DSSP file (Angstrom, degrees, kcal/mol; ACC not computed):
  #  RESIDUE AA STRUCTURE BP1 BP2  ACC     N-H-->O    O-->H-N    N-H-->O    O-->H-N    TCO  KAPPA ALPHA  PHI   PSI    X-CA   Y-CA   Z-CA
    1    1 A X     >        0   0    0      0, 0.0     4,-2.4     0, 0.0     5,-0.2   0.000 360.0 360.0 360.0 -41.4  -39.3   -8.3   11.7
    2    2 A X  H  >  +     0   0    0      1,-0.2     4,-2.8     2,-0.2     5,-0.2   0.893 360.0  51.9 -60.8 -38.6  -38.9   -4.8   13.2
    3    3 A X  H  > S+     0   0    0      2,-0.2     4,-2.3     1,-0.2    -1,-0.2   0.886 110.1  49.3 -63.9 -37.7  -37.3   -6.3   16.3
    4    4 A X  H  > S+     0   0    0      2,-0.2     4,-2.4     1,-0.2    -2,-0.2   0.920 112.2  46.9 -69.9 -42.5  -34.9   -8.3   14.2
    5    5 A X  H  X S+     0   0    0     -4,-2.4     4,-2.7     2,-0.2    -2,-0.2   0.922 113.9  48.9 -62.7 -43.9  -33.9   -5.2   12.1
    6    6 A X  H  X S+     0   0    0     -4,-2.8     4,-2.4     2,-0.2    -2,-0.2   0.892 111.7  48.3 -63.8 -39.1  -33.5   -3.2   15.3
    7    7 A X  H  X S+     0   0    0     -4,-2.3     4,-2.3     2,-0.2    -2,-0.2   0.919 113.7  47.2 -68.1 -42.3  -31.4   -5.9   16.9
    8    8 A X  H  X S+     0   0    0     -4,-2.4     4,-2.7     2,-0.2    -2,-0.2   0.917 112.8  49.2 -64.5 -43.9  -29.2   -6.2   13.8
    9    9 A X  H  X S+     0   0    0     -4,-2.7     4,-2.8     2,-0.2    -2,-0.2   0.914 111.6  49.0 -62.9 -43.8  -28.8   -2.4   13.6
   10   10 A X  H  X S+     0   0    0     -4,-2.4     4,-2.2     2,-0.2    -1,-0.2   0.905 112.7  48.1 -61.7 -42.2  -27.9   -2.2   17.3
   11   11 A X  H  X S+     0   0    0     -4,-2.3     4,-2.0     2,-0.2    -2,-0.2   0.916 112.4  48.9 -63.6 -44.9  -25.3   -5.0   16.8
   12   12 A X  H  X S+     0   0    0     -4,-2.7     4,-2.2     1,-0.2    -2,-0.2   0.931 112.2  48.1 -59.0 -50.0  -23.9   -3.2   13.7
   13   13 A X  H  X S+     0   0    0     -4,-2.8     4,-2.5     1,-0.2    -1,-0.2   0.884 110.7  50.2 -62.4 -41.5  -23.6    0.1   15.5
   14   14 A X  H  X S+     0   0    0     -4,-2.2     4,-1.9     2,-0.2    -1,-0.2   0.863 109.4  52.3 -68.9 -32.7  -21.9   -1.3   18.6
   15   15 A X  H  X S+     0   0    0     -4,-2.0     4,-2.1     2,-0.2    -2,-0.2   0.905 110.0  49.4 -64.8 -41.2  -19.4   -3.1   16.3
   16   16 A X  H  X S+     0   0    0     -4,-2.2     4,-2.4     1,-0.2    -2,-0.2   0.918 110.7  48.4 -65.2 -42.7  -18.7    0.2   14.6
   17   17 A X  H  X S+     0   0    0     -4,-2.5     4,-2.1     1,-0.2    -1,-0.2   0.853 109.6  53.6 -67.9 -31.1  -18.2    2.0   17.9
   18   18 A X  H  X S+     0   0    0     -4,-1.9     4,-2.2     2,-0.2    -1,-0.2   0.924 108.9  48.8 -63.6 -44.0  -15.9   -0.8   19.1
   19   19 A X  H  X S+     0   0    0     -4,-2.1     4,-2.5     2,-0.2    -2,-0.2   0.912 110.5  50.9 -61.5 -43.8  -13.8   -0.4   16.0
   20   20 A X  H  X S+     0   0    0     -4,-2.4     4,-2.9     1,-0.2    -1,-0.2   0.919 108.9  51.8 -59.7 -43.0  -13.6    3.4   16.5
   21   21 A X  H  X S+     0   0    0     -4,-2.1     4,-2.3     2,-0.2    -1,-0.2   0.903 110.0  49.0 -63.1 -40.5  -12.5    2.8   20.0
   22   22 A X  H  X S+     0   0    0     -4,-2.2     4,-1.6     2,-0.2    -2,-0.2   0.939 112.3  46.9 -64.2 -46.5   -9.8    0.5   18.9
   23   23 A X  H  X S+     0   0    0     -4,-2.5     4,-2.1     1,-0.2    -2,-0.2   0.888 111.3  53.1 -60.5 -40.4   -8.5    2.9   16.3
   24   24 A X  H  X S+     0   0    0     -4,-2.9     4,-1.0     1,-0.2    -1,-0.2   0.902 106.3  51.8 -60.9 -41.6   -8.7    5.7   18.8
   25   25 A X  H  < S+     0   0    0     -4,-2.3    -1,-0.2     1,-0.2    -2,-0.2   0.850 109.0  52.5 -66.1 -32.2   -6.6    3.8   21.3
   26   26 A X  H >< S+     0   0    0     -4,-1.6     3,-1.1     1,-0.2    -1,-0.2   0.914 109.9  47.1 -68.0 -42.7   -3.9    3.2   18.5
   27   27 A X  H 3< S+     0   0    0     -4,-2.1    -1,-0.2     1,-0.3    -2,-0.2   0.647 109.0  54.7 -78.3 -10.5   -3.7    6.9   17.7
   28   28 A X  T 3< S+     0   0    0     -4,-1.0    -1,-0.3    -5,-0.2    -2,-0.2   0.154  74.2 133.6-107.8  21.0   -3.4    8.0   21.3
   29   29 A X  S <  S-     0   0    0     -3,-1.1    -3,-0.0     1,-0.1    -4,-0.0  -0.398  72.8 -86.8 -63.4 148.2   -0.4    5.8   22.2
   30   30 A X        -     0   0    0      1,-0.1    -1,-0.1     3,-0.0    -2,-0.0  -0.259  41.1-167.6 -54.5 140.9    2.3    7.7   24.1
   31   31 A X        +     0   0    0     -3,-0.1   106,-1.2     3,-0.1     2,-0.4   0.033  47.6 104.8-125.7  28.9    4.7    9.3   21.7
   32   32 A X  B    S+A  136   0A   0      1,-0.2   104,-0.2   104,-0.2   103,-0.1  -0.840  79.1  16.4-109.9 150.6    7.5   10.4   23.9
   33   33 A X  S    S-     0   0    0    102,-1.3    30,-0.3    -2,-0.4    -1,-0.2   0.866  83.1-177.9  64.4  38.1   10.9    8.6   24.0
   34   34 A X        -     0   0    0    100,-0.6     2,-0.3    -3,-0.3    29,-0.3  -0.360   9.5-171.2 -71.0 146.9   10.4    6.8   20.8
   35   35 A X        -     0   0    0     27,-0.1     2,-0.3    28,-0.1    27,-0.0  -0.950  24.0-111.4-131.7 157.0   13.0    4.3   19.5
   36   36 A X        -     0   0    0     -2,-0.3     4,-0.1     2,-0.1    27,-0.0  -0.633   5.9-151.4 -88.0 144.1   13.2    2.6   16.2
   37   37 A X  S    S+     0   0    0     -2,-0.3     2,-0.3     2,-0.1    -1,-0.1   0.196  82.7  42.0 -92.3  13.4   12.7   -1.2   15.8
   38   38 A X  S    S-     0   0    0     46,-0.0     2,-0.3    47,-0.0    -2,-0.1  -0.940  96.6 -83.3-151.8 168.0   15.0   -1.1   12.7
   39   39 A X        -     0   0    0     -2,-0.3    46,-0.5    17,-0.0     2,-0.4  -0.632  41.9-157.3 -79.0 131.9   18.2    0.5   11.4
   40   40 A X        -     0   0    0     -2,-0.3    17,-2.8    17,-0.3     2,-0.3  -0.885   8.3-162.4-113.5 146.4   17.8    4.0   10.0
   41   41 A X  E     -BC  56  83B   0     42,-3.0    42,-2.0    -2,-0.4     2,-0.7  -0.879  26.6-121.8-126.9 154.3   20.2    5.6    7.5
   42   42 A X  E     - C   0  82B   0     13,-2.4     2,-0.4    -2,-0.3    10,-0.4  -0.898  42.4-176.6 -87.4 118.7   21.1    9.0    6.2
   43   43 A X  E     + C   0  81B   0     38,-2.7    38,-3.2    -2,-0.7     2,-0.3  -0.982  15.1 131.8-126.9 126.8   20.4    8.5    2.4
   44   44 A X  E > > - C   0  80B   0     -2,-0.4     5,-3.0     6,-0.3     3,-1.7  -0.882  69.9 -71.1-156.8-172.9   21.1   11.2   -0.1
   45   45 A X  G > 5S+     0   0    0     34,-2.2     3,-0.7    -2,-0.3    35,-0.1   0.788 124.2  61.9 -62.5 -25.3   22.6   12.3   -3.4
   46   46 A X  G 3 5S+     0   0    0     33,-0.4    -1,-0.3     1,-0.2    34,-0.1   0.606 111.3  37.5 -76.3 -11.4   26.0   11.8   -1.8
   47   47 A X  G X 5S-     0   0    0     -3,-1.7     3,-1.6     3,-0.0    -1,-0.2   0.242 115.8-111.0-113.4   8.8   25.3    8.0   -1.3
   48   48 A X  T < 5S-     0   0    0     -3,-0.7    -3,-0.2    -4,-0.3     3,-0.1   0.793  70.3 -68.6  58.0  28.8   23.4    7.6   -4.6
   49   49 A X  T 3 <S+     0   0    0     -5,-3.0    -1,-0.2     1,-0.2    -4,-0.1   0.559 101.5 140.6  66.6  14.4   20.4    7.2   -2.2
   50   50 A X    <   -     0   0    0     -3,-1.6     2,-1.0    -6,-0.3    -6,-0.3  -0.440  62.5-114.9 -79.3 158.7   21.8    3.9   -1.0
   51   51 A X        -     0   0    0     34,-0.2     2,-0.3    -2,-0.1    -8,-0.1  -0.817  43.9-174.0 -91.0  98.3   21.6    2.7    2.6
   52   52 A X    >   -     0   0    0     -2,-1.0     3,-1.8   -10,-0.4   -10,-0.2  -0.764  30.2-127.4-102.1 143.6   25.3    2.6    3.4
   53   53 A X  G >  S+     0   0    0     -2,-0.3     3,-1.3     1,-0.3    -1,-0.1   0.816 106.9  58.4 -59.2 -34.9   26.7    1.3    6.8
   54   54 A X  G 3  S+     0   0    0      1,-0.3    -1,-0.3    13,-0.0    14,-0.2   0.511 102.4  57.2 -77.6  -0.7   28.8    4.4    7.6
   55   55 A X  G <  S+     0   0    0     -3,-1.8   -13,-2.4    12,-0.1     2,-0.3   0.006  74.5 132.2-112.7  27.8   25.6    6.5    7.4
   56   56 A X  B <   -B   41   0B   0     -3,-1.3   -15,-0.2   -15,-0.2     2,-0.2  -0.629  61.9-117.9 -74.9 133.0   23.7    4.5   10.0
   57   57 A X        -     0   0    0    -17,-2.8     2,-0.4    -2,-0.3   -17,-0.3  -0.540  26.6-148.6 -71.1 136.5   22.0    6.8   12.6
   58   58 A X  E     -H   66   0C   0      8,-3.0     8,-2.5    -2,-0.2     2,-0.4  -0.898  16.2-120.5-108.4 133.3   23.3    6.2   16.2
   59   59 A X  E     +H   65   0C   0     -2,-0.4     6,-0.3     6,-0.2     3,-0.1  -0.613  30.1 176.7 -75.6 128.1   21.1    6.6   19.2
   60   60 A X  E     -     0   0C   0      4,-3.0     2,-0.3     1,-0.4     5,-0.2   0.753  68.5 -21.7-100.3 -36.7   22.5    9.3   21.5
   61   61 A X  E >  S-H   64   0C   0      3,-1.3     3,-2.1     0, 0.0    -1,-0.4  -0.906 104.5 -38.9-158.8-176.7   19.7    9.3   24.0
   62   62 A X  T 3  S-     0   0    0      1,-0.3   -29,-0.2    -2,-0.3   -28,-0.2  -0.339 129.5  -9.3 -60.9 114.4   16.0    8.3   24.1
   63   63 A X  T 3  S+     0   0    0     -2,-0.3    71,-3.8   -30,-0.3     2,-0.5   0.448 109.3 111.4  79.1   2.2   14.6    9.4   20.7
   64   64 A X  E <   +HI  61 133C   0     -3,-2.1    -4,-3.0    69,-0.2    -3,-1.3  -0.945  40.8 176.6-114.5 125.2   17.7   11.3   19.6
   65   65 A X  E     -HI  59 132C   0     67,-2.4    67,-3.2    -2,-0.5     2,-0.3  -0.939   4.0-174.3-126.5 146.4   19.8   10.0   16.7
   66   66 A X  E     +HI  58 131C   0     -8,-2.5    -8,-3.0    -2,-0.3     2,-0.3  -0.961   8.7 179.1-137.9 158.6   22.9   11.4   15.0
   67   67 A X  E     - I   0 130C   0     63,-1.5    63,-3.0    -2,-0.3     2,-0.3  -0.963  23.8-128.8-152.2 147.5   25.1   10.6   12.1
   68   68 A X  E     - I   0 129C   0     -2,-0.3     2,-0.3   -14,-0.2    61,-0.2  -0.752  23.5-177.6 -99.1 143.4   28.1   12.4   10.7
   69   69 A X  E     - I   0 128C   0     59,-2.6    59,-2.8    -2,-0.3     2,-0.7  -0.997  22.1-135.8-139.7 144.8   28.5   13.4    7.0
   70   70 A X  E     - I   0 127C   0     -2,-0.3     2,-0.7    57,-0.2    57,-0.2  -0.890  16.3-168.2-103.9 111.8   31.4   15.1    5.1
   71   71 A X  E     + I   0 126C   0     55,-2.4    55,-2.1    -2,-0.7     3,-0.1  -0.898   7.8 178.0-102.3 113.1   30.2   17.8    2.7
   72   72 A X        +     0   0    0     -2,-0.7     2,-0.6    53,-0.2    53,-0.2   0.471  58.2  68.6 -98.6  -5.9   33.1   18.7    0.6
   73   73 A X  S >  S-     0   0    0     51,-0.1     3,-1.8    53,-0.1    49,-0.2  -0.852  70.5-149.4-122.5  97.5   31.6   21.3   -1.8
   74   74 A X  T 3  S+     0   0    0     -2,-0.6    49,-0.2     1,-0.2     3,-0.1  -0.376  86.6  24.7 -61.6 143.4   30.6   24.7   -0.2
   75   75 A X  T 3  S+     0   0    0     47,-2.9     2,-0.3     1,-0.3    -1,-0.2   0.232  93.7 119.7  86.8 -14.3   27.7   26.2   -2.1
   76   76 A X    <   -     0   0    0     -3,-1.8     2,-0.7    46,-0.2    46,-0.6  -0.639  65.6-126.2 -81.8 140.5   26.5   22.8   -3.4
   77   77 A X  E     - D   0 121B   0     -2,-0.3     2,-0.4    44,-0.2    44,-0.2  -0.801  23.5-158.5 -88.9 118.7   23.0   21.8   -2.3
   78   78 A X  E     - D   0 120B   0     42,-3.2    42,-2.4    -2,-0.7     2,-0.4  -0.832   4.2-157.5 -95.7 132.8   23.0   18.4   -0.8
   79   79 A X  E     + D   0 119B   0     -2,-0.4   -34,-2.2    40,-0.2   -33,-0.4  -0.905  22.7 151.2-112.2 141.2   19.7   16.5   -0.7
   80   80 A X  E     -CD  44 118B   0     38,-2.1    38,-2.7    -2,-0.4     2,-0.3  -0.986  25.6-157.3-158.3 166.3   18.9   13.7    1.7
   81   81 A X  E     -C   43   0B   0    -38,-3.2   -38,-2.7    -2,-0.3     2,-0.5  -0.897  23.9-123.9-136.4 167.0   16.3   11.8    3.6
   82   82 A X  E     +CE  42  93B   0     11,-2.1    11,-3.4    -2,-0.3     2,-0.3  -0.986  51.9 140.7-114.3 119.6   16.4    9.7    6.8
   83   83 A X  E     -CE  41  92B   0    -42,-2.0   -42,-3.0    -2,-0.5     9,-0.2  -0.962  49.2-103.1-153.7 161.6   14.9    6.2    6.0
   84   84 A X    >   -     0   0    0      7,-1.8     3,-1.1    -2,-0.3   -44,-0.2  -0.251  53.0 -88.7 -80.6-177.3   15.2    2.5    6.6
   85   85 A X  T 3  S+     0   0    0    -46,-0.5   -34,-0.2     1,-0.2    -1,-0.1   0.767 125.5  42.6 -65.6 -28.9   16.7    0.2    4.1
   86   86 A X  T 3  S-     0   0    0      5,-0.1    -1,-0.2     3,-0.0     3,-0.1   0.350 105.0-118.3-100.8   5.5   13.5   -0.5    2.3
   87   87 A X    <   -     0   0    0     -3,-1.1     5,-0.2     4,-0.2    -2,-0.1   0.881  50.1-170.6  57.5  40.2   12.1    3.1    2.2
   88   88 A X    >   -     0   0    0      3,-0.3     3,-2.3     1,-0.1    -4,-0.2  -0.228  29.8 -95.5 -68.6 149.5    9.1    1.7    4.3
   89   89 A X  T 3  S+     0   0    0      1,-0.3    23,-0.2     2,-0.2    -1,-0.1  -0.414 115.8  24.3 -61.5 136.5    6.0    3.8    5.0
   90   90 A X  T 3  S+     0   0    0     21,-0.9    -1,-0.3     2,-0.2    22,-0.2   0.288 120.2  62.7  86.4  -9.7    6.5    5.5    8.4
   91   91 A X  S <  S+     0   0    0     -3,-2.3    -7,-1.8    22,-0.1     2,-0.4  -0.110  73.7  93.2-136.0  35.5   10.2    5.3    8.1
   92   92 A X  E     -Ef  83 112B   0     19,-1.9    21,-1.9    -9,-0.2     2,-0.5  -0.827  62.3-170.0-131.4  87.1   10.8    7.4    5.0
   93   93 A X  E     +E   82   0B   0    -11,-3.4   -11,-2.1    -2,-0.4    18,-0.3  -0.735  19.7 142.0-102.6 121.6   11.5   10.9    6.5
   94   94 A X  E     -M  110   0D   0     16,-2.4    16,-2.7    -2,-0.5    23,-0.2  -0.617  56.7 -45.3-129.5-166.1   11.7   14.1    4.6
   95   95 A X  E     -M  109   0D   0     21,-1.8    14,-0.2    14,-0.2    -1,-0.2  -0.301  31.7-162.5 -67.0 149.8   10.6   17.7    5.1
   96   96 A X  S    S+     0   0    0     12,-1.8     2,-0.5     1,-0.3    13,-0.2   0.784  88.9  31.1 -92.3 -39.1    7.2   18.5    6.4
   97   97 A X  S    S-     0   0    0     11,-0.5    -1,-0.3     2,-0.1    11,-0.0  -0.986  97.9-114.1-121.1 123.5    7.4   22.1    5.3
   98   98 A X        +     0   0    0     -2,-0.5     2,-0.2    -3,-0.2    20,-0.1  -0.250  65.4 101.8 -62.0 139.9    9.5   22.8    2.2
   99   99 A X  S    S-     0   0    0      8,-0.0    20,-0.4     2,-0.0     2,-0.1  -0.688  70.7 -82.7 157.2 151.4   12.5   24.9    2.7
  100  100 A X        -     0   0    0     -2,-0.2     2,-0.2    18,-0.1    20,-0.2  -0.472  47.4-108.5 -75.5 145.6   16.3   24.4    3.0
  101  101 A X  B     -g  120   0B   0     18,-3.4    20,-0.5    -2,-0.1     2,-0.3  -0.534  31.7-150.5 -70.2 137.6   17.8   23.4    6.3
  102  102 A X    >   -     0   0    0      3,-0.5     3,-1.8    -2,-0.2    42,-0.5  -0.843  33.5 -85.1-106.1 147.7   19.8   26.1    8.0
  103  103 A X  B 3  S-j  144   0C   0     -2,-0.3    42,-0.2     1,-0.3     3,-0.1  -0.264 109.9  -2.2 -53.3 127.3   22.7   25.5   10.3
  104  104 A X  T 3  S+     0   0    0     40,-3.6     2,-0.5     1,-0.1    -1,-0.3   0.684 103.5 116.5  65.0  20.5   21.6   24.7   13.9
  105  105 A X    <   -     0   0    0     -3,-1.8    -3,-0.5    39,-0.3    39,-0.2  -0.929  61.6-135.0-123.2 108.6   17.9   25.3   13.1
  106  106 A X        -     0   0    0     -2,-0.5     2,-0.4    37,-0.1    37,-0.2  -0.257  18.2-160.5 -59.2 143.6   15.6   22.2   13.5
  107  107 A X  E     -K  142   0C   0     35,-2.6    35,-2.7    -6,-0.0    -6,-0.0  -0.986  24.2-106.5-126.7 139.5   13.1   21.6   10.8
  108  108 A X  E     -K  141   0C   0     -2,-0.4   -12,-1.8    33,-0.2   -11,-0.5  -0.299  35.7-150.7 -63.1 145.9   10.0   19.5   11.1
  109  109 A X  E     -M   95   0D   0     31,-2.9     2,-0.4   -14,-0.2    31,-0.3  -0.837  10.5-152.3-118.4 156.3   10.1   16.1    9.4
  110  110 A X  E     -M   94   0D   0    -16,-2.7   -16,-2.4    -2,-0.3     3,-0.5  -0.994   3.3-163.7-126.3 117.5    7.3   13.9    7.8
  111  111 A X  S    S+     0   0    0     -2,-0.4   -19,-1.9   -18,-0.3   -21,-0.9   0.230  82.2  64.3 -91.3  14.4    8.1   10.1    7.9
  112  112 A X  B    S+f   92   0B   0    -22,-0.2    -1,-0.2   -23,-0.2     2,-0.2  -0.242  78.5 120.1-126.1  44.4    5.5    9.2    5.3
  113  113 A X        -     0   0    0    -21,-1.9   -22,-0.1    -3,-0.5   -23,-0.1  -0.642  43.4-167.5-105.8 164.7    6.9   11.1    2.3
  114  114 A X  S    S+     0   0    0     -2,-0.2    -1,-0.1   -25,-0.0   -21,-0.0   0.724  86.9   8.3-111.9 -47.8    8.1   10.0   -1.0
  115  115 A X  S    S+     0   0    0      1,-0.1     2,-2.5     2,-0.1    -2,-0.0   0.400  85.1 117.5-118.6  -0.2   10.0   12.9   -2.6
  116  116 A X        -     0   0    0    -21,-0.1   -21,-1.8    -6,-0.1    -6,-0.2  -0.395  45.9-177.2 -76.8  73.5   10.3   15.5    0.2
  117  117 A X        -     0   0    0     -2,-2.5   -36,-0.2   -23,-0.2     2,-0.2  -0.467  25.9-123.7 -75.2 139.3   14.1   15.6    0.4
  118  118 A X  E     -D   80   0B   0    -38,-2.7   -38,-2.1   -25,-0.2     2,-0.4  -0.520  28.5-154.5 -69.9 146.9   15.8   17.7    2.9
  119  119 A X  E     +D   79   0B   0    -20,-0.4   -18,-3.4   -40,-0.2     2,-0.4  -0.993  15.8 176.8-128.9 142.0   18.3   20.2    1.3
  120  120 A X  E     -Dg  78 101B   0    -42,-2.4   -42,-3.2    -2,-0.4     2,-0.6  -0.996  13.4-163.1-144.4 133.2   21.3   21.7    2.9
  121  121 A X  E     -D   77   0B   0    -20,-0.5   -44,-0.2    -2,-0.4     2,-0.1  -0.919  17.1-151.2-118.7 104.6   23.9   24.0    1.4
  122  122 A X        -     0   0    0    -46,-0.6   -47,-2.9    -2,-0.6   -46,-0.2  -0.425  10.9-155.4 -71.9 147.4   27.1   24.3    3.5
  123  123 A X  S    S+     0   0    0    -49,-0.2     2,-0.3     1,-0.1    -1,-0.1   0.548  83.3  37.7 -97.3  -6.9   29.2   27.4    3.4
  124  124 A X  S    S-     0   0    0    -51,-0.1     2,-0.2     2,-0.0    -1,-0.1  -0.988  85.2-117.5-136.1 148.4   32.3   25.5    4.4
  125  125 A X        +     0   0    0     -2,-0.3     2,-0.3   -53,-0.2   -53,-0.2  -0.538  66.4  76.0 -78.3 152.0   33.6   22.1    3.5
  126  126 A X  E    S-I   71   0C   0    -55,-2.1   -55,-2.4    -2,-0.2     2,-0.3  -0.928  79.4 -27.6 146.7-169.5   33.9   19.7    6.4
  127  127 A X  E     -I   70   0C   0     -2,-0.3    20,-2.1   -57,-0.2     2,-0.3  -0.600  50.4-174.9 -84.2 138.9   32.2   17.3    8.8
  128  128 A X  E     -IL  69 146C   0    -59,-2.8   -59,-2.6    -2,-0.3     2,-0.5  -0.949  19.3-135.1-130.7 153.4   28.5   18.0    9.8
  129  129 A X  E     -IL  68 145C   0     16,-3.0    16,-2.4    -2,-0.3     2,-0.6  -0.940  11.9-156.9-108.8 126.5   26.3   16.2   12.3
  130  130 A X  E     -IL  67 144C   0    -63,-3.0   -63,-1.5    -2,-0.5     2,-0.5  -0.928  12.8-161.3-102.7 119.5   22.7   15.5   11.2
  131  131 A X  E     -IL  66 143C   0     12,-3.1    12,-2.2    -2,-0.6     2,-0.6  -0.879   7.3-163.6-105.5 128.7   20.5   15.1   14.3
  132  132 A X  E     -IL  65 142C   0    -67,-3.2   -67,-2.4    -2,-0.5     2,-0.8  -0.951   5.6-160.8-112.8 111.8   17.2   13.3   14.0
  133  133 A X  E     +IL  64 141C   0      8,-3.1     8,-2.0    -2,-0.6     3,-0.2  -0.825  24.9 158.5 -98.7 104.4   14.9   14.1   17.0
  134  134 A X        +     0   0    0    -71,-3.8  -100,-0.6    -2,-0.8     3,-0.2   0.067  36.3 116.8-109.2  19.7   12.2   11.4   17.2
  135  135 A X  S    S+     0   0    0    -72,-0.5  -102,-1.3     1,-0.3     2,-0.5   0.781  85.5  35.9 -65.1 -23.6   11.5   12.0   20.9
  136  136 A X  B >  S-A   32   0A   0     -3,-0.2     3,-2.2  -104,-0.2    -1,-0.3  -0.918  77.4-163.9-124.4 102.8    8.0   13.0   19.8
  137  137 A X  G >  S+     0   0    0   -106,-1.2     3,-0.5    -2,-0.5    -1,-0.1   0.704  87.6  60.2 -64.7 -18.6    7.0   10.7   16.9
  138  138 A X  G 3  S+     0   0    0   -107,-0.3    -1,-0.3     1,-0.2    -4,-0.0   0.649 119.3  27.2 -80.3 -13.2    4.1   13.1   16.0
  139  139 A X  G <  S+     0   0    0     -3,-2.2    -1,-0.2    -6,-0.0    -2,-0.2  -0.331  79.8 175.2-144.9  55.9    6.6   15.9   15.5
  140  140 A X    <   -     0   0    0     -3,-0.5   -31,-2.9   -31,-0.3     2,-0.3  -0.276  13.0-158.1 -68.3 155.6   10.0   14.6   14.5
  141  141 A X  E     -KL 108 133C   0     -8,-2.0    -8,-3.1   -33,-0.3     2,-0.4  -0.961  11.5-153.5-136.4 151.6   12.7   17.1   13.6
  142  142 A X  E     +KL 107 132C   0    -35,-2.7   -35,-2.6    -2,-0.3     2,-0.3  -0.968  15.9 177.5-122.5 140.3   16.0   17.2   11.7
  143  143 A X  E     - L   0 131C   0    -12,-2.2   -12,-3.1    -2,-0.4     2,-0.5  -0.999  17.0-149.8-142.6 144.7   18.9   19.6   12.3
  144  144 A X  E     +jL 103 130C   0    -42,-0.5   -40,-3.6    -2,-0.3   -39,-0.3  -0.950  23.8 166.4-114.0 131.7   22.4   20.0   10.8
  145  145 A X  E     - L   0 129C   0    -16,-2.4   -16,-3.0    -2,-0.5     2,-0.2  -0.903  42.4 -89.9-136.4 164.9   25.3   21.4   12.8
  146  146 A X  E       L   0 128C   0     -2,-0.3   -18,-0.3   -18,-0.2   -20,-0.0  -0.533 360.0 360.0 -74.8 143.5   29.0   21.6   12.4
  147  147 A X              0   0    0    -20,-2.1   -19,-0.2    -2,-0.2    -1,-0.1   0.471 360.0 360.0 -79.7 360.0   30.9   18.5   13.8
């Protein structure tokens, strides 16, 4: 009986270590030069949070995406996220550390958020470029610059 219990325990432990090894290999996949397997949108209060075709992010280089937005009210705080059409887990990107976006200053993003909206307050009306840097999927960044 002891041999049977020992054999079952050894089998159980080896199965657990195999599972850990599989999970470890998933978490250590290369994370450079990431591309999306779906369409990503700039979604915000200015789109009523809808996924609109003219706010589709366009790939500029490996892992770098941009979209233009026209902010017409200087001093107004615009809130937005970068997300797919379904707000899917892993593709629903907001701030990682709370704080308003500043012009030309990248801010870390978290793509597993629900309410962490980016906020940006332009000091001039006009066109802005929102850049989403997903070249390192463990540390994506968002930046706003003048068009």
